[in-house]
C-alpha positions in Angstrom: -5.3 -2.0 -2.5 -2.7 -0.3 -4.7 -0.1 -0.6 -2.0 -1.0 -4.3 -1.6 -0.7 -4.7 -5.4 2.7 -3.0 -5.3 4.0 -5.4 -2.7 2.4 -8.4 -4.4 3.9 -7.3 -7.7 7.3 -6.8 -6.1 7.1 -10.3 -4.5 6.1 -11.8 -7.9 8.9 -10.0 -9.6 11.4 -11.3 -7.1 10.2 -14.9 -6.8 9.4 -16.2 -10.4 11.9 -17.9 -12.6 12.3 -16.5 -16.1 13.7 -16.9 -19.5 14.9 -14.3 -22.0 16.4 -12.1 -19.3 19.9 -11.9 -17.8 19.5 -14.1 -14.8 21.2 -12.7 -11.7 20.5 -13.2 -8.0 19.0 -10.2 -6.3 21.3 -7.4 -7.4 20.3 -3.8 -7.5 21.8 -1.2 -9.8 21.5 2.6 -9.5 20.8 4.1 -12.9 21.9 7.6 -11.7 24.0 8.4 -14.8 21.2 8.0 -17.4 18.0 7.9 -15.3 18.4 9.7 -12.0 16.5 8.3 -9.0 15.7 5.0 -10.8 17.0 1.6 -9.7 17.1 -1.8 -11.6 16.8 -5.0 -9.7 17.7 -8.4 -11.2 16.3 -11.4 -9.4 15.5 -14.9 -10.7 15.2 -13.9 -14.4 12.9 -10.9 -13.7 14.1 -7.3 -14.2 12.4 -4.7 -12.1 12.9 -0.9 -12.4 11.6 1.4 -9.6 11.8 5.1 -8.8 13.0 4.1 -5.3 15.8 2.0 -4.0 14.3 -1.5 -3.4 17.0 -2.2 -0.9 15.8 0.7 1.3 12.2 -0.1 1.9 12.0 2.7 4.6 12.3 5.4 1.9 9.5 4.4 -0.5 7.9 7.6 -1.8 4.2 8.2 -2.0 4.4 8.3 -5.8 5.8 5.0 -7.0 6.6 3.7 -10.4 7.6 0.1 -11.1 8.0 -1.9 -14.3 8.9 -5.5 -14.4 10.0 -7.5 -17.4 10.4 -11.3 -17.8 8.8 -14.6 -18.0 6.3 -14.6 -15.1 6.5 -10.9 -14.4 2.8 -10.3 -14.8 0.0 -11.1 -12.3 -2.7 -11.7 -14.9 -0.8 -13.2 -17.9 1.7 -16.0 -18.4 4.9 -15.7 -20.6 7.2 -12.8 -21.0 5.5 -9.5 -20.4 6.1 -5.9 -19.4 4.2 -5.3 -16.1 3.7 -1.7 -15.1 2.4 -0.2 -11.8 2.1 3.5 -11.0 0.5 4.5 -7.7 0.2 7.6 -5.6 -0.6 6.5 -2.1 -0.8 10.2 -0.8 -3.5 11.0 -3.3 -5.4 7.7 -2.9 -8.4 7.2 -0.7 -10.5 4.1 0.0 -13.1 5.3 -2.4 -10.8 6.7 -5.1 -7.5 4.8 -5.5 -5.0 6.6 -7.7 -3.2 3.9 -9.6 -2.3 2.6 -13.1 -1.7 -1.1 -13.8 -0.9 -2.7 -17.2 0.6 -5.8 -18.7 2.0 -5.6 -22.2 3.0 -8.5 -24.5 6.8 -8.7 -25.0 7.1 -8.8 -28.8 4.0 -6.9 -29.9 3.5 -4.5 -27.0 -0.2 -5.3 -27.1 -2.0 -4.2 -24.0 -3.1 -7.5 -22.3 -4.7 -5.8 -19.3 -5.0 -2.1 -18.3 -6.6 -0.4 -15.3 -6.3 3.3 -15.0 -7.6 5.5 -12.2 -4.6 7.7 -12.1 -4.0 9.6 -15.3 -6.1 12.6 -16.4 -5.7 11.9 -20.1 -4.2 9.6 -22.7 -1.2 11.8 -23.5 -0.2 11.9 -19.8 -0.5 8.1 -19.5 1.4 7.5 -22.8 4.3 9.7 -21.6 4.7 7.9 -18.3 4.4 4.4 -19.8 6.7 5.2 -22.7 9.3 6.5 -20.2 9.2 3.3 -18.1 9.4 1.1 -21.2 12.4 3.2 -22.4 14.2 2.8 -19.1 13.5 -1.0 -19.0 14.7 -1.4 -22.6 17.9 0.5 -21.7 18.4 -1.8 -18.7 17.7 -5.0 -20.8 20.1 -3.9 -23.5 22.8 -2.9 -21.0 22.5 -6.1 -19.0 22.8 -8.3 -22.1 26.1 -6.7 -23.1 
């Protein structure tokens, strides 16, 4: 299910229109200088950041991180949200899926939905989520200049 959620989330991130983001058509940027092995994708008003090159679907790692930002980025909530998915397909089984999914409100960072079967503790989760939000905010600020 996590892999299906990843592809669904990627499809939503690439097909929804959006406001409040730099609208470009399906362009991918390597963030190697500041965030090695992370890529930003701009498509239809949604910004997506992944730890794999979205243009090279043959090299998706088993541990995947994705954060989307924009109006319509979330699967559960409308409006502008941060939508985060972290999954480890190698560690997941049918009975015990290893994934984290959350949607956060744009302005308040309020957690609108959160499902976590991945992280061992709150500190570990906070560190991973904060890192993804930091990268996204860097991309957002950089793309608005």
